TIPAKOL-351374 format. One line per field, with one value per residue: residue in one letter; x negated, y, z of N, C-alpha, C in turn. Coordinates in pm, whole numbers, padded with zeros to 5 digits, always signed. Atoms other than C-alpha are relative to their C-alpha. Last residue first. Layout:
code	[A, ...]
n_xx	[X, ...]
n_yy	[Y, ...]
n_zz	[Z, ...]
ca_xx	[X, ...]
ca_yy	[Y, ...]
ca_zz	[Z, ...]
c_xx	[X, ...]
c_yy	[Y, ...]
c_zz	[Z, ...]
***
This chain:
code	[S, E, G, P, S, L, K, D, Q, L, K, E, E, S, F, V, W, G, T, Y, S, D, L, I, E, L, D, E, G, H, E, D, D, I, Q, V, I, A, V, F, P, Y, R, G, N, H, R, Y, R, L, D, T, F, R, L, E, T, Y, E, D, H, Y, N, I, D, Y, R, Y, V, P, S, F, S, L, F, A, K, I, N, H, D, E, L, A, K, E, V, I, P, D, R, T, N, I, P, K, N, V, F, E, D, L, I, T, I, Q, G, N, E, A, H, G, V, Y, Y, R, S, P, T, T, I, V, I, R, W, I, N, Q, K, I, T, P, F, T, V, I, Q, E, I, D, E, F, N, E, E, I, L, K, V, M, E, R, K, D, F, Y, R, K, V, Y, Y, L, A, L, I, F, Y, I, I, L, W, L, Y, A, P, N, A, G, A, V, W, A, V, I, G, A, V, H, F, Y, F, I, Y, P, D, F, T, N, I, F, G, Y, A, V, W, R, R, T, F, P, R, Y, A, Q, T, G, Y, A, N, F, V, D, V, F, V, H, F, I, V, A, L, F, T, W, M, W, L, H, L, T, N, V, E, P, Y, F, L, H, L, I, G, T, L, L, L, G, W, L, V, V, A, P, M, S, H, T, I, G, R, H, N, R, I, Y, K, A, N, N, K, L, K, L, V, T, D, F, D, P, A, Q, S, G, A, L, T, G, I, L, V, A, Q, G, L, A, P, D, E, A, V, V, P, D, I, T, A, L, G, G, L, A, I, G, M, V, V, H, T, A, T, D, M]
n_xx	[+00031, -00068, -00171, -00074, +00006, +00041, -00092, -00107, +00037, +00041, -00121, -00027, +00056, +00140, +00036, +00067, +00066, -00093, +00020, -00090, +00024, -00112, -00015, -00019, -00141, +00003, -00115, -00096, +00043, -00021, +00120, +00094, +00059, +00028, +00117, +00017, +00090, -00077, +00099, -00052, -00064, -00069, -00022, +00127, +00073, -00117, +00065, -00084, -00085, +00071, -00051, -00061, -00041, -00120, -00028, -00074, +00022, -00079, -00128, +00007, +00001, +00036, +00092, +00014, +00156, +00018, +00130, +00111, +00169, +00075, +00106, -00070, -00093, +00002, +00078, -00114, -00092, +00032, +00049, -00127, -00102, -00114, -00078, -00070, -00090, -00138, -00088, -00066, -00123, +00016, +00083, -00068, +00060, -00027, -00121, +00073, -00119, +00063, +00001, +00078, +00072, +00000, -00002, +00085, +00039, +00119, +00058, +00000, -00068, -00006, -00139, +00011, -00123, +00006, -00144, -00034, +00080, +00009, +00103, +00062, +00061, +00130, +00044, +00123, -00084, +00089, +00133, +00012, +00098, -00141, -00091, -00022, -00087, -00073, -00144, +00025, -00164, -00105, -00126, -00009, +00028, +00004, +00118, +00114, +00067, +00063, +00085, +00104, +00093, +00076, +00138, +00103, +00101, +00062, +00118, +00031, +00072, +00119, +00057, +00098, +00103, +00089, +00055, +00127, +00136, +00087, +00067, +00094, +00092, +00083, +00082, +00037, +00097, +00088, +00140, -00063, +00072, -00091, -00073, -00076, -00122, -00111, +00006, -00086, -00124, -00077, -00051, -00151, -00104, -00073, -00073, -00122, -00081, -00111, +00028, -00088, -00131, +00025, -00083, +00004, +00133, +00021, +00016, -00019, -00084, +00142, -00047, +00134, +00124, +00054, -00040, -00009, -00072, +00022, -00052, -00047, +00003, +00119, +00112, +00092, +00114, +00115, +00045, +00061, +00180, +00097, +00063, +00139, +00065, +00052, +00101, +00111, +00101, +00068, +00121, +00150, +00094, +00084, +00132, +00127, +00078, +00096, -00063, -00058, -00043, -00041, -00108, -00158, -00069, -00050, -00066, -00158, -00087, -00034, -00122, -00140, -00070, -00093, -00120, -00073, -00005, -00101, -00120, +00001, +00004, -00087, -00114, +00005, -00022, -00039, -00114, +00003, +00099, -00039, -00109, +00027, +00031, +00178, +00029, -00048, +00105, +00058, -00032, +00010, +00084, -00026, +00093, +00130, -00022, +00051, +00185, +00069, +00018, +00073, +00097, +00103, +00047, +00064, +00138, +00065, +00059, +00130, +00184, +00014, +00067, -00058, -00200, -00043, +00055, -00111, -00154, -00060, -00021, -00120, -00113, +00033, -00046, -00147, -00045, -00038, -00102, -00137, +00031, -00027, -00100, -00098, +00030, -00058, -00090, -00029, -00041]
n_yy	[+00092, +00178, -00002, -00066, -00161, -00103, -00027, -00083, -00154, -00037, -00021, -00138, -00137, -00019, +00130, -00063, +00103, +00098, +00151, +00105, +00117, +00096, -00055, +00135, +00008, +00093, -00034, +00009, +00018, -00102, -00116, -00006, -00103, -00138, -00058, -00179, -00122, -00173, -00065, -00102, -00123, -00001, -00113, -00046, -00015, +00060, -00011, +00016, +00140, +00095, +00111, +00115, +00125, +00103, +00084, +00121, +00122, +00046, -00116, -00138, -00083, -00098, -00041, -00155, -00015, -00139, -00097, -00108, +00045, +00002, +00057, +00145, +00037, +00048, +00102, +00098, +00023, +00123, +00154, +00105, +00031, -00085, +00054, +00082, -00097, -00044, +00132, +00024, -00075, -00052, -00088, -00073, -00134, -00117, -00085, -00076, -00080, -00050, -00144, -00030, -00122, -00063, -00138, -00056, -00147, -00027, +00006, +00152, +00104, +00155, +00105, +00124, +00075, +00108, +00039, +00019, -00086, -00149, -00014, -00135, +00049, -00084, +00018, -00095, -00105, -00099, -00011, +00057, +00143, +00083, +00003, +00126, -00087, +00100, -00050, +00080, +00035, -00093, -00015, -00149, -00032, -00153, -00015, +00101, -00001, -00130, +00026, +00087, -00080, -00086, +00088, +00026, -00112, -00021, +00082, -00007, -00073, +00068, +00074, -00107, -00017, +00109, -00024, -00065, +00049, +00086, -00082, -00138, +00078, +00061, -00113, -00037, +00130, +00008, -00078, -00049, +00047, +00079, +00138, -00006, -00043, +00099, +00053, -00082, +00041, +00137, -00034, -00095, +00104, +00073, -00043, -00074, +00109, +00110, +00169, +00086, -00130, -00105, +00026, +00110, +00040, +00163, +00042, +00120, +00048, +00077, -00017, -00052, +00080, -00125, -00087, -00044, +00081, -00072, -00112, -00037, -00177, -00091, -00046, +00111, +00020, -00074, +00039, +00120, -00050, -00064, +00066, +00059, -00122, -00064, +00109, -00058, -00130, +00019, +00108, -00079, -00052, +00053, +00060, -00064, +00005, +00136, +00076, -00064, +00122, +00083, -00121, +00006, +00111, +00004, -00122, +00005, +00103, -00066, -00041, +00097, +00039, -00089, +00029, +00149, -00015, -00117, +00023, +00001, +00143, +00073, -00006, -00106, +00121, +00162, +00039, -00045, +00075, +00159, +00070, +00056, +00069, +00066, -00099, -00116, +00019, -00042, -00150, -00010, -00116, -00155, -00091, -00048, -00147, -00129, +00052, -00001, -00107, -00081, +00048, -00014, -00120, +00055, +00031, -00113, -00089, +00021, -00001, -00137, -00047, -00096, -00055, +00134, -00021, -00124, +00002, -00116, +00114, +00103, -00097, +00084, +00139, +00010, -00042, +00142, +00097, -00108, +00056, +00131, +00023, -00051, +00100, +00096, -00029, -00109, +00077]
n_zz	[-00106, -00014, -00037, -00106, +00079, -00091, -00127, +00065, +00053, -00164, -00031, +00104, -00038, +00068, +00058, +00117, +00066, +00062, -00123, +00050, -00094, +00064, +00130, +00071, +00057, +00078, +00018, -00059, -00122, -00047, +00066, -00101, +00059, -00096, +00036, -00038, +00077, -00051, -00014, -00098, +00058, -00133, -00065, -00018, +00116, +00166, +00111, +00147, -00008, +00079, -00078, +00100, -00065, +00023, -00061, -00014, -00076, -00101, -00042, -00004, +00149, -00012, +00108, -00024, +00106, +00057, +00010, +00096, +00053, -00118, +00055, +00053, -00102, -00169, +00032, +00048, -00142, -00063, +00082, -00052, +00103, -00028, -00058, +00092, +00053, -00116, -00049, +00127, +00034, +00162, -00049, -00037, -00079, +00031, -00092, -00056, -00059, -00129, +00000, -00173, +00012, +00148, -00044, +00121, +00003, +00041, -00116, -00052, +00037, -00037, +00022, +00080, +00065, +00108, +00036, +00149, +00118, +00023, -00098, -00056, -00149, -00023, -00103, -00007, -00089, +00056, -00073, -00142, +00052, +00025, +00134, +00115, +00122, +00090, +00015, +00100, +00059, -00070, +00035, -00050, -00147, +00001, +00103, -00051, -00118, -00037, +00124, -00060, -00089, +00096, +00043, -00120, -00001, +00086, -00053, -00117, +00034, +00050, -00115, -00044, +00099, -00020, -00119, +00032, +00088, -00063, -00107, +00051, +00039, -00144, -00034, +00120, -00023, -00124, -00042, -00127, -00067, -00119, +00042, +00148, -00034, -00060, +00126, +00068, -00122, +00025, +00103, -00013, -00086, +00049, +00089, -00088, -00038, +00070, -00035, +00106, +00057, +00066, +00137, +00010, +00091, +00004, +00126, -00030, +00126, +00091, +00136, +00074, -00043, -00037, -00045, -00171, -00068, -00116, -00025, -00128, +00028, -00132, +00109, +00034, -00044, +00030, +00068, -00044, -00103, +00062, +00080, -00106, +00014, +00148, -00019, -00116, +00085, +00095, -00027, -00047, +00110, +00116, -00044, -00023, -00135, -00025, -00053, -00079, -00052, +00134, +00063, -00066, +00049, +00117, -00035, -00084, +00134, +00153, -00049, -00006, +00116, +00100, -00021, +00023, +00131, +00049, -00053, -00127, -00031, +00047, -00114, -00156, -00147, +00046, -00082, -00149, -00064, +00021, -00081, -00147, -00010, -00001, -00056, +00100, +00084, -00010, +00059, +00148, -00009, +00075, +00103, -00068, -00044, +00115, +00033, -00118, -00025, +00112, -00043, -00072, +00037, +00098, -00042, -00081, +00117, +00076, -00029, -00010, +00155, +00017, +00022, +00067, +00083, +00024, +00004, -00093, -00077, +00007, -00113, -00153, +00006, +00034, -00148, -00124, +00039, -00066, -00094, -00053, +00041, -00103, -00139, +00056, +00003, +00102, +00102]
ca_xx	[-00587, -00434, -00403, -00747, -00956, -01033, -00797, -00972, -01308, -01178, -01062, -01398, -01542, -01344, -01049, -00907, -00691, -00622, -00761, -00881, -01061, -01120, -01340, -01393, -01549, -01853, -01968, -02247, -02492, -02313, -02424, -02195, -01890, -01766, -01640, -01448, -01376, -01153, -01181, -00985, -01143, -01423, -01606, -01753, -01428, -01217, -01380, -01067, -01191, -01489, -01314, -01531, -01566, -01727, -01876, -01996, -02186, -02131, -02248, -02589, -02518, -02599, -02456, -02356, -02246, -02014, -01930, -01616, -01456, -01114, -00956, -00615, -00691, -00987, -00822, -00554, -00823, -01012, -00751, -00637, -00952, -01137, -01395, -01538, -01639, -01765, -01989, -02106, -02191, -02406, -02361, -02094, -02334, -02102, -02252, -02499, -02396, -02642, -02460, -02478, -02286, -02167, -02215, -02096, -01986, -01857, -01552, -01375, -01406, -01524, -01579, -01831, -01916, -02157, -02209, -02517, -02699, -02448, -02320, -01959, -01857, -01632, -01407, -01234, -01042, -01012, -00891, -00524, -00552, -00294, -00560, -00640, -00809, -00981, -01220, -01505, -01594, -01901, -02100, -02476, -02565, -02433, -02403, -02220, -01997, -01905, -01780, -01601, -01417, -01328, -01206, -00998, -00840, -00749, -00600, -00345, -00267, -00169, +00067, +00194, +00283, +00449, +00668, +00706, +00831, +01094, +01204, +01301, +01504, +01682, +01787, +01950, +02107, +02257, +02297, +02515, +02396, +02632, +02451, +02414, +02227, +02030, +01891, +01837, +01633, +01460, +01359, +01306, +01045, +00907, +00810, +00686, +00467, +00371, +00228, +00234, +00088, -00153, -00127, -00396, -00551, -00355, -00328, -00191, -00326, -00407, -00113, -00076, +00189, +00457, +00376, +00321, +00381, +00124, +00103, -00125, -00314, -00469, -00127, +00038, +00153, +00399, +00624, +00706, +00762, +01009, +01188, +01233, +01484, +01640, +01702, +01873, +02078, +02207, +02240, +02414, +02667, +02737, +02797, +02999, +03269, +03465, +03734, +03583, +03405, +03299, +03232, +03097, +02829, +02693, +02637, +02525, +02271, +02167, +02163, +01947, +01713, +01700, +01572, +01307, +01181, +01151, +00970, +00749, +00756, +00865, +00604, +00350, +00398, +00297, +00215, -00131, -00155, +00163, +00071, -00285, -00127, +00064, +00463, +00617, +00400, +00634, +00915, +00771, +00850, +01135, +00930, +01112, +01455, +01383, +01450, +01756, +01908, +01945, +02053, +02279, +02435, +02492, +02603, +02887, +02951, +02960, +03155, +03441, +03432, +03493, +03517, +03087, +02964, +03185, +03054, +02643, +02525, +02615, +02370, +02120, +02265, +02225, +01858, +01786, +01928, +01688, +01384, +01428, +01408, +01163, +00925, +01027, +00873, +00576, +00492]
ca_yy	[+02003, +02057, +02457, +02484, +02169, +01926, +01668, +01700, +01631, +01292, +01175, +01267, +01055, +00729, +00526, +00823, +00747, +00998, +01301, +01634, +01974, +02309, +02640, +02580, +02889, +02970, +03305, +03199, +03249, +03354, +03111, +02819, +02781, +02477, +02165, +01913, +01546, +01280, +00877, +00619, +00462, +00263, +00151, -00186, -00309, -00243, -00165, -00054, -00113, +00117, +00454, +00696, +01040, +01327, +01669, +01867, +02210, +02488, +02715, +02541, +02223, +02000, +01675, +01556, +01200, +01008, +00691, +00523, +00228, +00310, +00530, +00679, +01011, +01042, +01084, +01323, +01572, +01528, +01649, +01923, +02067, +02182, +01887, +02035, +02375, +02146, +01941, +02300, +02389, +02089, +02003, +01766, +01530, +01239, +00948, +00722, +00395, +00295, +00139, -00212, -00358, -00706, -00920, -01257, -01495, -01880, -02018, -02096, -01724, -01440, -01101, -00821, -00503, -00426, -00106, -00074, +00076, +00004, -00260, -00269, -00580, -00488, -00816, -00884, -01220, -01504, -01836, -01748, -01560, -01235, -01101, -01045, -00711, -00804, -00524, -00651, -00407, -00348, -00643, -00660, -00969, -01105, -01488, -01644, -01366, -01371, -01749, -01666, -01386, -01638, -01889, -01636, -01530, -01863, -01904, -01641, -01724, -02054, -01891, -01666, -01991, -02166, -01838, -01872, -02223, -02147, -01808, -02013, -02280, -02041, -01854, -02165, -02237, -01910, -01888, -02221, -02295, -02184, -02107, -01754, -01876, -02086, -01782, -01567, -01842, -01856, -01480, -01478, -01798, -01581, -01276, -01453, -01681, -01419, -01197, -00815, -00580, -00904, -01091, -01132, -00790, -00711, -00328, -00124, +00231, +00387, +00661, +00566, +00464, +00740, +00513, +00166, +00083, +00326, +00130, -00105, -00043, -00406, -00596, -00770, -00476, -00435, -00709, -00598, -00252, -00400, -00620, -00375, -00189, -00502, -00597, -00258, -00309, -00650, -00526, -00219, -00409, -00596, -00317, -00164, -00431, -00357, -00076, +00248, +00078, +00387, +00628, +00313, +00287, +00613, +00570, +00235, +00377, +00665, +00406, +00170, +00440, +00616, +00295, +00214, +00601, +00605, +00303, +00413, +00328, +00675, +00832, +00708, +00432, +00695, +01029, +01134, +00973, +01126, +01464, +01434, +01391, +01610, +01757, +01521, +01239, +01286, +01150, +00836, +00923, +00732, +00429, +00340, +00323, +00045, -00300, -00070, -00003, -00351, -00471, -00240, -00314, -00683, -00570, -00381, -00634, -00892, -00693, -00649, -01025, -01083, -01406, -01490, -01155, -01246, -01592, -01435, -01713, -01537, -01237, -01493, -01386, -00980, -01060, -01256, -00947, -00680, -00942, -00893, -00544, -00547, -00753, -00508, -00209, -00336, -00508]
ca_zz	[-00953, -01277, -01307, -01442, -01601, -01291, -01435, -01818, -01615, -01451, -01825, -01995, -01683, -01745, -01557, -01328, -01006, -00780, -00580, -00755, -00674, -00827, -00770, -00415, -00262, -00049, +00103, +00268, -00017, -00323, -00590, -00371, -00602, -00485, -00698, -00521, -00629, -00476, -00649, -00746, -01064, -00909, -01249, -01332, -01529, -01218, -00867, -00655, -00278, -00302, -00318, -00431, -00301, -00473, -00406, -00671, -00642, -00896, -01166, -01237, -01115, -00766, -00732, -00373, -00388, -00128, -00072, +00053, +00265, +00490, +00236, +00342, +00544, +00358, +00036, +00164, +00339, -00008, -00211, +00071, +00073, +00407, +00389, +00081, +00328, +00576, +00285, +00175, +00501, +00547, +00942, +00859, +00683, +00618, +00713, +00443, +00360, +00087, -00205, -00311, -00653, -00812, -00461, -00565, -00296, -00356, -00169, -00480, -00558, -00370, -00511, -00468, -00308, -00066, +00141, +00325, +00611, +00912, +00762, +00553, +00330, +00037, -00112, -00409, -00393, -00661, -00551, -00565, -00891, -00817, -00662, -00321, -00143, +00166, +00374, +00583, +00825, +01054, +00995, +01161, +00939, +00609, +00526, +00820, +00845, +00493, +00514, +00799, +00655, +00346, +00588, +00764, +00423, +00314, +00653, +00608, +00259, +00416, +00677, +00394, +00193, +00491, +00509, +00146, +00186, +00470, +00280, -00011, +00233, +00407, +00082, -00089, +00233, +00241, -00117, -00197, -00566, -00816, -01143, -01046, -00715, -00913, -01112, -00828, -00615, -00944, -00940, -00584, -00617, -00892, -00733, -00380, -00658, -00849, -00569, -00678, -00432, -00317, -00023, +00263, +00342, +00647, +00594, +00892, +00842, +01158, +01265, +01583, +01825, +01646, +01394, +01397, +01045, +00876, +00565, +00375, +00041, +00153, +00125, +00426, +00575, +00304, +00407, +00695, +00602, +00345, +00604, +00853, +00560, +00461, +00837, +00878, +00572, +00736, +01055, +00954, +00768, +01044, +01278, +01077, +00974, +00687, +00659, +00535, +00245, +00034, +00351, +00535, +00271, +00350, +00750, +00690, +00446, +00693, +01019, +00841, +00701, +01035, +01192, +00969, +01008, +01353, +01342, +01031, +00683, +00580, +00819, +00592, +00331, +00088, +00289, +00230, -00132, -00248, -00085, -00240, -00598, -00640, -00621, -00859, -00689, -00378, -00548, -00428, -00071, -00133, -00081, +00267, +00084, -00173, +00055, +00231, -00094, -00226, +00166, +00154, -00186, -00100, +00251, +00073, -00142, +00126, +00307, +00067, +00006, +00400, +00493, +00463, +00628, +00931, +00935, +00857, +00645, +00373, +00477, +00294, -00052, +00029, +00181, -00126, -00395, -00149, -00222, -00567, -00543, -00344, -00563, -00870, -00660, -00557, -00245]
c_xx	[+00103, -00058, +00019, +00123, +00106, +00000, -00098, +00094, +00121, -00011, +00017, +00188, +00063, -00005, -00141, -00073, -00047, -00073, +00070, -00001, +00150, -00027, +00111, +00079, +00058, +00131, +00039, +00121, +00114, -00039, +00041, -00183, -00104, -00092, +00030, -00083, +00016, -00125, +00068, -00105, +00113, +00071, +00070, +00030, -00156, -00077, +00074, -00080, +00023, +00041, -00056, +00024, +00034, -00027, +00098, -00014, +00087, -00067, +00062, +00121, -00065, -00004, -00003, -00045, +00023, -00131, +00020, -00138, -00017, -00122, -00063, -00109, +00044, +00053, -00081, -00084, +00061, +00030, -00073, +00010, +00070, +00146, +00138, +00127, +00089, +00063, +00143, +00097, +00089, +00133, +00012, -00030, +00057, -00083, -00027, +00154, -00073, +00083, -00080, -00003, -00042, -00027, -00052, -00010, -00085, +00017, -00181, -00068, -00032, +00082, -00049, +00164, -00002, +00130, +00022, +00116, +00044, -00113, -00034, -00111, -00033, -00044, -00093, -00020, -00075, +00027, -00081, -00175, -00007, -00025, +00099, +00032, +00023, +00070, +00038, +00165, -00043, +00120, +00064, +00149, +00052, -00037, -00066, -00103, -00113, -00058, -00111, -00111, -00069, -00066, -00091, -00114, -00091, -00096, -00099, -00143, -00106, -00079, -00144, -00098, -00101, -00095, -00105, -00026, -00068, -00132, -00083, -00117, -00137, -00089, -00088, -00139, -00119, -00084, -00044, -00127, +00071, -00025, +00074, +00080, +00145, +00126, +00100, +00100, +00141, +00116, +00101, +00068, +00110, +00099, +00092, +00087, +00061, +00051, +00060, -00070, +00107, +00108, -00022, +00091, +00054, -00102, -00064, -00010, -00014, +00115, -00125, -00012, -00131, -00156, +00095, -00055, +00043, +00137, -00024, +00152, +00060, +00029, -00110, -00099, -00082, -00135, -00148, -00107, -00060, -00127, -00096, -00052, -00162, -00115, -00082, -00124, -00101, -00056, -00044, -00065, -00131, -00054, -00048, -00116, -00112, -00063, -00070, +00058, +00001, +00106, +00079, +00089, +00162, +00064, +00097, +00116, +00112, +00092, +00061, +00128, +00129, +00048, +00091, +00150, +00088, +00071, +00095, +00078, +00030, +00019, +00166, +00091, -00074, -00017, +00074, +00107, +00006, -00084, +00052, +00153, -00052, -00022, -00170, -00069, +00030, -00115, -00147, -00005, -00102, -00057, +00109, -00085, -00092, -00020, -00030, -00156, -00078, -00081, -00131, -00117, -00092, -00090, -00111, -00162, -00048, -00071, -00085, -00125, -00035, -00038, +00012, +00135, +00107, -00041, +00095, +00188, +00066, +00012, +00119, +00093, -00003, +00065, +00202, +00054, +00005, +00127, +00155, +00036, +00084, +00133, +00147, +00018, +00116, +00127, +00066]
c_yy	[+00030, -00102, -00149, -00019, +00085, +00118, +00130, +00004, +00053, +00173, +00137, +00012, +00084, +00165, +00050, -00144, +00037, -00076, -00075, -00156, -00061, -00161, -00110, +00059, -00106, -00014, -00144, +00000, -00056, +00020, +00141, +00139, +00046, +00097, +00128, +00056, +00121, +00060, +00170, +00065, +00088, +00121, -00018, +00138, +00079, +00043, -00060, -00044, -00066, -00110, -00146, -00097, -00083, -00121, -00129, -00091, -00072, -00127, -00071, +00113, +00101, +00041, +00140, -00007, +00119, +00063, +00077, -00013, +00072, -00048, -00066, -00122, -00132, -00034, -00047, -00105, -00170, -00015, -00060, -00136, -00105, -00016, +00099, -00036, -00142, +00064, +00064, -00118, -00001, +00109, +00058, +00121, +00150, +00133, +00100, +00054, +00125, +00077, +00008, +00125, +00001, +00096, +00035, +00116, +00053, +00211, +00061, +00010, -00179, -00080, -00119, -00032, -00089, -00059, -00134, -00036, -00021, +00086, +00132, -00039, +00200, -00004, +00139, +00008, +00112, +00155, +00105, +00005, -00039, -00177, -00024, +00053, -00210, +00057, -00098, +00014, -00100, -00045, +00078, +00050, +00177, -00011, +00133, +00028, -00071, +00041, +00142, -00016, -00037, +00116, +00098, -00044, +00022, +00111, -00012, -00031, +00070, +00092, -00041, -00068, +00154, +00089, -00091, +00082, +00102, -00011, -00075, +00015, +00061, -00078, -00040, +00115, -00002, -00134, +00004, +00111, +00074, -00078, -00059, -00084, +00065, +00056, -00129, -00064, +00070, -00078, -00148, -00013, +00070, -00117, -00099, +00016, +00069, -00083, -00079, -00133, -00116, +00089, +00135, -00037, -00136, -00050, -00179, -00066, -00116, -00060, -00099, -00038, +00071, -00037, +00020, +00133, +00047, -00047, +00024, +00105, -00010, +00129, +00042, +00008, -00117, +00002, +00041, -00060, -00108, +00037, +00082, -00127, -00068, +00092, +00017, -00117, +00028, +00124, -00068, -00090, +00052, +00011, -00151, -00048, +00067, +00043, -00110, -00157, +00046, -00107, -00075, +00118, +00056, -00112, +00045, +00094, -00029, -00077, +00118, +00097, -00094, -00027, +00094, +00038, -00108, -00024, +00077, +00015, +00010, -00140, -00052, -00039, +00068, -00052, -00104, -00068, -00015, -00082, -00108, +00000, -00061, -00127, -00041, +00105, +00117, +00055, +00100, +00093, -00005, +00087, +00068, +00101, +00036, +00146, +00119, -00087, +00031, +00147, +00055, -00048, +00086, +00120, -00030, -00016, +00145, +00064, -00040, +00064, +00151, +00056, +00094, +00032, -00073, +00037, +00154, -00060, +00072, -00092, -00101, +00087, -00037, -00161, +00012, +00010, -00117, -00087, +00055, -00072, -00131, -00021, +00058, -00113, -00159, -00006, +00090]
c_zz	[+00089, +00142, +00021, -00021, +00067, -00125, +00063, +00154, -00059, -00060, +00122, +00097, -00081, +00035, -00113, -00035, -00136, -00094, -00117, +00061, -00071, +00088, -00056, -00087, -00097, -00020, -00142, -00028, +00064, +00187, +00111, -00025, +00155, -00056, +00051, -00089, +00013, -00040, +00059, +00096, +00109, -00031, +00153, +00037, +00043, -00092, -00119, -00092, -00130, -00012, -00014, +00065, -00101, +00069, -00055, +00104, +00012, +00065, +00115, +00057, +00003, -00203, -00002, -00140, +00024, -00083, -00061, +00005, -00118, -00042, +00110, -00001, -00057, +00054, +00102, -00050, -00034, +00171, +00091, -00080, +00027, -00113, +00054, +00108, -00109, -00086, +00120, -00008, -00118, +00003, -00173, +00011, +00039, +00070, -00103, +00054, +00091, +00064, +00142, -00025, +00151, +00046, -00161, +00067, -00085, -00010, -00032, +00095, +00007, -00073, +00029, -00023, -00089, -00065, -00121, -00020, -00144, -00093, +00010, +00091, -00003, +00167, -00001, +00158, -00004, +00120, -00013, +00063, +00174, -00055, -00047, -00116, -00091, -00104, -00117, -00040, -00107, -00033, +00044, -00084, +00022, +00166, +00015, -00115, +00002, +00109, -00015, -00075, +00061, +00086, -00083, -00035, +00112, +00003, -00108, +00020, +00097, -00064, -00121, +00102, +00063, -00097, +00043, +00143, +00011, -00072, +00109, +00080, -00087, -00046, +00101, +00052, -00120, +00035, +00152, +00066, +00139, +00113, +00139, -00036, -00059, +00095, +00091, -00081, -00025, +00093, -00025, -00095, +00034, +00054, -00035, -00149, +00096, +00025, -00102, -00023, -00043, -00036, -00109, -00140, -00045, -00126, +00026, -00115, +00037, -00124, -00078, -00106, -00022, +00098, +00079, +00040, +00147, +00091, +00146, +00043, +00132, -00062, +00052, -00138, -00011, +00097, -00098, -00072, +00013, +00049, -00143, -00083, +00071, +00027, -00144, -00014, +00105, -00084, -00088, +00016, -00007, -00121, -00082, +00007, -00015, +00132, +00007, +00099, +00187, +00083, -00153, -00067, +00037, -00052, -00176, -00016, +00053, -00104, -00152, +00062, +00002, -00131, +00014, +00086, -00042, -00121, -00007, +00068, +00209, +00013, -00072, +00108, +00101, +00091, -00066, +00063, +00158, +00098, -00025, +00132, +00145, +00054, -00051, +00051, -00083, -00103, +00037, -00072, -00124, +00020, -00068, -00136, +00035, +00100, -00073, -00050, +00099, +00037, -00143, +00010, +00075, -00037, -00122, +00065, +00063, -00079, -00046, +00082, -00012, -00161, -00044, -00063, -00183, -00129, -00069, -00017, +00118, +00104, -00012, +00139, +00137, -00004, -00033, +00110, +00115, -00003, +00043, +00166, -00008, -00021, +00085, +00082, -00057, -00039, -00081]
***
């Protein structure tokens, strides 16, 4: 989920914690728990600092190891240990329980987005992305905002958040069945489907979809039970026997893109001074463009002595900006 939603979820869990008699009877513990649930609801996204290094590091690691099972355990212990320094007199077990729950909840809600996480590490590095809740869902966010307002106005936080989370649980079930119905519709209209990637939007009745068959990629949207295909591309495997492609696959930006993107196309463009390989993620079509890309330029003028001149991966919304990113020193 987005940062704002994680924040309001942290506050909500701090309120829900008052259902615990030990928390409810100790104001100092209640304060520590609220801080712990707020921190725990944000901690797994600490890897956002990798953006300061470069996009490749961020793309390859965001929602990766920091969202893994061992990391979830460590976040809970670390945050509890820090809070214990400031609240040494409170019940450490109950402080840990609620802080740990906030970390777990952060990772849990992230797996339902299209972006996904590597939540099942160390057992698998597979990206888990169930794809039926948008990264920012206005219903989820505003239910939390309404709950916070009601809490401040004097509502009992334990009962309040139990009711809200019961409603939201039903909402998740609804969205799951919405996706299942849409997938069923796709399967009835396309043959030899290898993969269906769903990307919910903030509008309940509109979904972005990418369908993979052995020969084609179909990019489109589903709206009110109607599927519209907007783009169609040839599904061609990466030719790893091509020395230029082989060299491109050594680049850190290309590796990062391929480790993350489940559905993409690639193109080779030959120029006078270099050969360019471009990988385009098909999930994020926006205004007729596909802004999430990876690109590498290779000097192939000296026979087998190939050299990577420049590369980039990330979000770009125009060809001009992409070329700016490929300027010296920007890779």
